[in-house]
TIVORO-560377 format. One record per residue (C-alpha): x, y, z; chain; residue in one letter. Coordinates in Angstrom, 3 decimals. Example, Ala and Ser with C-alpha at 12.3 -4.5 7.8 and 13.67 -1.06 7.14 Angstrom:
BEGIN
(node (12.300 -4.500 7.800) "A" "A");
(node (13.670 -1.060 7.140) "A" "S");
END
This chain:
BEGIN
(node (56.650 114.081 72.425) "A" "M");
(node (54.712 111.621 74.164) "A" "R");
(node (54.082 108.243 73.374) "A" "F");
(node (51.889 105.559 75.560) "A" "G");
(node (49.560 107.053 78.202) "A" "G");
(node (46.440 104.882 77.380) "A" "H");
(node (47.869 102.082 79.792) "A" "E");
(node (46.686 99.989 76.757) "A" "T");
(node (43.041 100.660 77.034) "A" "F");
(node (40.928 102.434 74.285) "A" "P");
(node (38.440 105.043 75.769) "A" "V");
(node (35.446 103.357 76.750) "A" "R");
(node (31.911 104.274 77.438) "A" "E");
(node (31.336 106.559 80.185) "A" "G");
(node (34.576 107.388 80.580) "A" "W");
(node (35.033 110.819 79.195) "A" "I");
(node (31.846 111.793 81.609) "A" "Y");
(node (33.448 110.173 84.802) "A" "K");
(node (36.420 112.566 83.814) "A" "G");
(node (35.102 115.786 82.764) "A" "L");
(node (32.792 115.385 86.157) "A" "S");
(node (35.620 115.029 88.354) "A" "L");
(node (37.574 117.931 86.857) "A" "I");
(node (34.591 119.964 87.338) "A" "A");
(node (34.197 119.007 91.104) "A" "G");
(node (37.846 119.118 91.881) "A" "D");
(node (41.184 119.780 89.445) "A" "P");
(node (43.347 118.242 91.806) "A" "E");
(node (40.702 115.129 91.433) "A" "G");
(node (43.246 113.020 89.524) "A" "F");
(node (46.214 113.620 92.270) "A" "N");
(node (44.102 111.892 94.790) "A" "Q");
(node (45.146 108.482 95.999) "A" "P");
(node (41.454 107.531 95.612) "A" "Y");
(node (41.046 108.458 92.194) "A" "V");
(node (40.436 105.140 91.039) "A" "A");
(node (37.938 104.553 93.763) "A" "D");
(node (36.134 107.909 92.825) "A" "E");
(node (35.628 107.290 89.080) "A" "L");
(node (34.927 103.594 89.891) "A" "G");
(node (37.784 102.075 87.884) "A" "V");
(node (40.965 100.205 88.012) "A" "G");
(node (44.364 102.016 89.114) "A" "R");
(node (45.698 101.648 85.515) "A" "N");
(node (42.060 102.581 83.934) "A" "M");
(node (41.933 106.284 85.978) "A" "A");
(node (45.698 106.971 84.607) "A" "K");
(node (43.752 106.132 81.192) "A" "S");
(node (41.008 108.059 81.714) "A" "I");
(node (43.681 110.906 82.577) "A" "R");
(node (45.263 110.304 79.409) "A" "F");
(node (42.234 110.581 76.805) "A" "W");
(node (40.694 113.759 78.696) "A" "L");
(node (44.955 115.484 77.516) "A" "L");
(node (44.569 113.695 74.210) "A" "A");
(node (41.490 114.700 73.126) "A" "T");
(node (41.949 117.829 74.031) "A" "G");
(node (39.391 118.431 77.106) "A" "L");
(node (41.482 119.425 79.794) "A" "A");
(node (44.992 120.802 80.042) "A" "I");
(node (47.462 120.492 82.918) "A" "T");
(node (48.154 123.341 84.943) "A" "E");
(node (50.224 124.230 88.217) "A" "P");
(node (48.061 123.211 91.414) "A" "S");
(node (46.263 126.016 93.230) "A" "D");
(node (47.449 123.924 96.559) "A" "R");
(node (50.919 122.817 95.574) "A" "T");
(node (52.480 124.417 93.042) "A" "P");
(node (55.012 121.846 92.322) "A" "K");
(node (52.307 119.687 90.969) "A" "R");
(node (49.905 119.595 88.241) "A" "K");
(node (46.059 119.565 88.436) "A" "Q");
(node (43.657 119.315 85.197) "A" "L");
(node (41.657 122.042 84.257) "A" "T");
(node (38.869 121.755 81.078) "A" "L");
(node (39.519 123.886 77.938) "A" "T");
(node (37.000 125.983 76.456) "A" "R");
(node (36.399 122.695 74.704) "A" "F");
(node (35.943 120.592 77.515) "A" "G");
(node (33.737 123.182 79.131) "A" "E");
(node (31.546 123.425 75.720) "A" "A");
(node (31.153 119.607 76.022) "A" "V");
(node (30.618 119.248 79.659) "A" "Y");
(node (27.600 121.964 79.131) "A" "K");
(node (25.927 120.447 76.160) "A" "S");
(node (26.793 116.792 75.940) "A" "D");
(node (28.410 115.436 79.125) "A" "R");
(node (26.932 111.933 78.482) "A" "Y");
(node (28.885 112.356 74.880) "A" "C");
(node (25.462 110.935 73.169) "A" "L");
(node (26.059 112.694 70.058) "A" "Q");
(node (28.007 111.430 67.194) "A" "L");
(node (29.291 115.008 66.547) "A" "G");
(node (31.140 114.934 69.793) "A" "T");
(node (33.132 111.728 68.952) "A" "W");
(node (33.822 113.365 65.532) "A" "A");
(node (35.376 116.450 67.344) "A" "A");
(node (37.049 114.339 69.817) "A" "L");
(node (38.850 112.340 67.392) "A" "H");
(node (39.706 115.582 65.178) "A" "V");
(node (41.321 116.780 68.387) "A" "N");
(node (43.680 113.765 68.124) "A" "M");
(node (45.164 113.327 64.981) "A" "L");
(node (45.506 117.261 65.392) "A" "N");
(node (47.174 116.875 68.911) "A" "H");
(node (50.219 115.279 67.843) "A" "G");
(node (51.939 115.790 71.380) "A" "G");
(node (50.005 113.289 73.033) "A" "Y");
(node (48.222 110.823 70.267) "A" "A");
(node (51.553 110.805 67.659) "A" "K");
(node (49.946 107.612 66.399) "A" "A");
(node (46.736 109.102 65.315) "A" "W");
(node (48.433 112.197 63.601) "A" "N");
(node (50.420 109.711 61.438) "A" "W");
(node (47.719 106.964 61.114) "A" "F");
(node (45.402 109.402 59.708) "A" "F");
(node (47.812 112.383 57.991) "A" "N");
(node (50.652 109.873 56.398) "A" "R");
(node (49.817 105.853 56.605) "A" "F");
(node (47.935 105.715 53.184) "A" "T");
(node (47.612 101.379 53.300) "A" "E");
(node (43.802 101.020 52.585) "A" "Q");
(node (44.075 97.093 53.868) "A" "R");
(node (46.387 96.112 56.475) "A" "F");
(node (47.406 93.968 59.374) "A" "D");
(node (48.423 95.438 62.563) "A" "R");
(node (52.515 94.120 62.292) "A" "L");
(node (52.438 96.124 59.004) "A" "T");
(node (51.315 99.166 60.307) "A" "A");
(node (53.265 99.120 63.698) "A" "S");
(node (56.502 98.483 61.514) "A" "A");
(node (55.624 101.499 59.320) "A" "A");
(node (54.852 103.519 62.507) "A" "F");
(node (58.051 102.475 63.923) "A" "E");
(node (60.019 103.735 60.630) "A" "R");
(node (58.276 107.111 60.748) "A" "Y");
(node (59.060 107.924 64.303) "A" "V");
(node (62.946 106.911 63.856) "A" "Q");
(node (62.716 109.491 60.850) "A" "R");
(node (61.075 112.574 62.900) "A" "H");
(node (61.800 112.146 66.310) "A" "E");
(node (65.438 112.805 68.068) "A" "R");
(node (65.112 109.870 70.334) "A" "R");
(node (62.593 106.967 69.578) "A" "S");
(node (60.685 104.895 72.413) "A" "P");
(node (61.064 101.281 72.557) "A" "A");
(node (59.725 99.537 69.603) "A" "P");
(node (56.790 97.930 71.836) "A" "K");
(node (55.614 101.059 73.264) "A" "T");
(node (54.958 102.230 69.753) "A" "L");
(node (53.138 98.790 68.910) "A" "Q");
(node (50.934 99.398 71.853) "A" "R");
(node (49.998 102.287 70.360) "A" "D");
(node (48.975 101.228 67.006) "A" "V");
(node (47.105 98.252 68.917) "A" "A");
(node (45.275 100.977 70.905) "A" "C");
(node (44.313 103.432 68.168) "A" "L");
(node (43.142 100.134 65.864) "A" "L");
(node (41.185 98.915 68.914) "A" "S");
(node (39.502 102.466 69.356) "A" "C");
(node (38.313 102.258 65.805) "A" "Y");
(node (37.903 98.816 64.268) "A" "A");
(node (34.581 97.294 64.073) "A" "T");
(node (35.173 93.355 63.991) "A" "P");
(node (33.452 91.198 61.367) "A" "I");
(node (31.998 88.636 62.198) "A" "P");
(node (30.877 90.759 65.189) "A" "S");
(node (32.427 89.158 68.688) "A" "E");
(node (29.817 87.784 71.310) "A" "L");
(node (29.795 90.698 73.892) "A" "A");
(node (28.261 90.786 77.163) "A" "D");
(node (25.591 93.931 77.074) "A" "P");
(node (26.752 94.551 80.614) "A" "E");
(node (30.105 95.031 78.985) "A" "D");
(node (31.295 98.577 77.951) "A" "A");
(node (34.514 97.988 76.750) "A" "S");
(node (33.686 98.829 72.999) "A" "D");
(node (35.161 102.496 71.824) "A" "S");
(node (32.546 104.895 70.910) "A" "P");
(node (35.070 105.756 68.318) "A" "L");
(node (33.855 103.089 66.573) "A" "R");
(node (30.303 104.670 65.621) "A" "R");
(node (32.626 107.018 63.410) "A" "L");
(node (32.886 103.905 61.143) "A" "G");
(node (36.767 104.292 59.815) "A" "L");
(node (37.750 100.863 60.501) "A" "L");
(node (36.481 97.362 60.044) "A" "T");
(node (38.727 94.043 61.181) "A" "L");
(node (38.164 91.173 59.192) "A" "F");
(node (38.846 88.535 61.996) "A" "R");
(node (39.281 85.423 59.917) "A" "D");
(node (42.125 87.223 58.195) "A" "S");
(node (43.366 89.825 60.756) "A" "N");
(node (43.600 92.291 57.960) "A" "V");
(node (42.024 95.928 58.840) "A" "Y");
(node (40.237 97.801 56.119) "A" "R");
(node (39.516 101.661 55.674) "A" "R");
(node (36.342 102.952 55.280) "A" "N");
(node (34.460 106.056 54.365) "A" "E");
(node (32.039 106.834 56.813) "A" "P");
(node (28.548 107.943 55.870) "A" "N");
(node (28.773 111.455 55.559) "A" "I");
(node (24.553 111.836 55.804) "A" "V");
(node (25.657 110.812 59.566) "A" "E");
(node (28.418 113.646 59.687) "A" "L");
(node (27.691 116.579 61.186) "A" "P");
(node (28.544 119.545 58.557) "A" "P");
(node (29.828 122.027 61.257) "A" "E");
(node (33.062 119.509 61.461) "A" "L");
(node (34.339 120.777 58.231) "A" "I");
(node (34.824 124.018 59.605) "A" "G");
(node (35.562 122.509 63.369) "A" "Y");
(node (38.612 120.469 61.655) "A" "A");
(node (39.844 122.939 58.872) "A" "F");
(node (39.670 125.845 62.495) "A" "A");
(node (41.598 123.177 64.597) "A" "Q");
(node (44.204 121.728 61.839) "A" "S");
(node (45.289 125.454 62.004) "A" "G");
(node (44.664 126.540 58.436) "A" "A");
(node (45.623 129.908 58.119) "A" "K");
(node (43.549 130.607 55.279) "A" "E");
(node (39.475 130.618 55.418) "A" "A");
(node (39.323 129.828 51.251) "A" "S");
(node (41.134 126.857 49.829) "A" "L");
(node (40.789 124.767 46.626) "A" "P");
(node (38.624 121.976 46.772) "A" "L");
(node (41.388 119.472 45.798) "A" "R");
(node (43.838 120.954 48.059) "A" "E");
(node (41.070 121.144 50.995) "A" "A");
(node (40.186 117.363 50.965) "A" "C");
(node (43.682 116.183 51.492) "A" "F");
(node (44.729 119.013 53.969) "A" "Y");
(node (46.598 117.588 56.869) "A" "D");
(node (44.224 117.283 59.990) "A" "G");
(node (41.597 118.761 58.144) "A" "G");
(node (38.324 116.817 57.583) "A" "P");
(node (39.022 114.770 54.295) "A" "G");
(node (42.002 113.241 56.315) "A" "R");
(node (40.327 113.063 59.245) "A" "A");
(node (37.342 110.855 57.900) "A" "F");
(node (39.626 109.622 55.036) "A" "Q");
(node (37.213 110.583 52.687) "A" "L");
(node (37.670 110.635 48.445) "A" "S");
(node (37.397 113.675 46.738) "A" "L");
(node (33.694 112.508 45.785) "A" "N");
(node (32.940 112.263 49.096) "A" "G");
(node (34.385 115.421 50.043) "A" "F");
(node (32.533 116.684 47.718) "A" "L");
(node (29.118 115.243 48.596) "A" "D");
(node (29.897 116.412 52.286) "A" "W");
(node (30.841 120.012 51.185) "A" "I");
(node (27.265 120.344 48.975) "A" "E");
(node (25.199 118.407 52.151) "A" "Q");
(node (26.973 121.413 54.429) "A" "A");
(node (25.877 124.398 52.100) "A" "E");
(node (22.311 123.234 52.082) "A" "E");
(node (22.169 123.264 55.835) "A" "L");
(node (24.785 125.742 57.141) "A" "L");
(node (25.234 129.573 55.948) "A" "S");
(node (29.220 129.374 57.328) "A" "S");
(node (30.405 127.123 54.549) "A" "V");
(node (30.018 127.944 50.808) "A" "R");
(node (31.605 126.908 47.486) "A" "V");
(node (32.601 129.949 45.529) "A" "V");
(node (34.244 130.079 41.837) "A" "G");
(node (33.249 127.943 39.063) "A" "S");
(node (34.604 125.213 36.961) "A" "A");
(node (38.054 124.034 38.159) "A" "G");
(node (38.497 126.935 40.467) "A" "E");
(node (35.910 126.358 42.973) "A" "R");
(node (37.073 127.187 46.781) "A" "R");
(node (35.621 126.064 49.866) "A" "I");
(node (34.845 129.178 52.014) "A" "Q");
(node (34.345 129.247 55.513) "A" "L");
(node (33.466 131.635 58.216) "A" "D");
(node (36.715 132.796 60.578) "A" "P");
(node (35.274 130.992 63.493) "A" "L");
(node (37.275 129.066 66.571) "A" "E");
(node (36.736 125.870 66.979) "A" "P");
(node (34.781 125.910 69.890) "A" "V");
(node (32.408 128.038 68.103) "A" "E");
(node (32.053 125.465 65.549) "A" "W");
(node (30.987 123.116 68.123) "A" "L");
(node (28.821 125.548 69.829) "A" "K");
(node (27.070 125.796 66.553) "A" "S");
(node (26.832 122.154 66.069) "A" "Y");
(node (24.952 121.460 69.658) "A" "Y");
(node (22.530 124.648 69.080) "A" "A");
(node (21.670 123.096 65.549) "A" "R");
(node (20.832 119.546 67.050) "A" "V");
(node (19.678 121.000 70.402) "A" "G");
(node (16.778 122.878 68.257) "A" "A");
(node (15.983 119.442 66.076) "A" "L");
(node (15.429 117.769 69.304) "A" "S");
(node (13.164 120.375 70.704) "A" "T");
(node (11.341 120.340 67.513) "A" "A");
(node (11.049 116.904 67.387) "A" "A");
END
């Protein structure tokens, strides 16, 4: 289990494109001494970009073609789909999928898995969240890293998602805000340093992410009772912090747009039924739909 690796930097605008382009051009690119110059960032930021590519499931490490003792980065099928259809990461659905991958990919993003599946506080400060994460890791890991490492993981996660109120005075040229804030999952009240969880606007959430999240979570059944589906670890309800009512509204919206998401049964026995697609197929379906909408417009 890995902790840290992000060098304390939240993922930034343009980083995913830079990293995908580098790997597509040269899988050995991140092994080169000039990689930071190639990416146009500092050395620690280059390390952070590499981490985000792995944590979000866009790339994996494989033995180097040139030097077997070293590792190179290779795009996954997911990474190839993103690079082909939304390499500049302009679509909200791309960031929603990256988010889902992190909380289901505990090997690189343990804090994400814990925060969205296990941490239940609705309002909290950073110290409270850090202390809770430390206790969780101590109970579930054979070897716990230093408390400062865990604190930095929590701080990075919060920086990725929290929109500050009142808003910060930002330079228009500054791209330090994380695009994950677009999901609307956290608010930081700067006067009290208190964070609050939010339910995102389901009208803006792509319905394909319902099937994508279930497939990514490893759900073995294509049909689940609605309440169980809402609170399934790594599923869409957990990933987007939805109440049961919010989840049901999103399912209803999905039924109107997609034939691959259905609600079957009646009264207290209603179940969500999904076509048995691989995660990347749900993503491709999303890109095809938004592409068709753009063409029609």
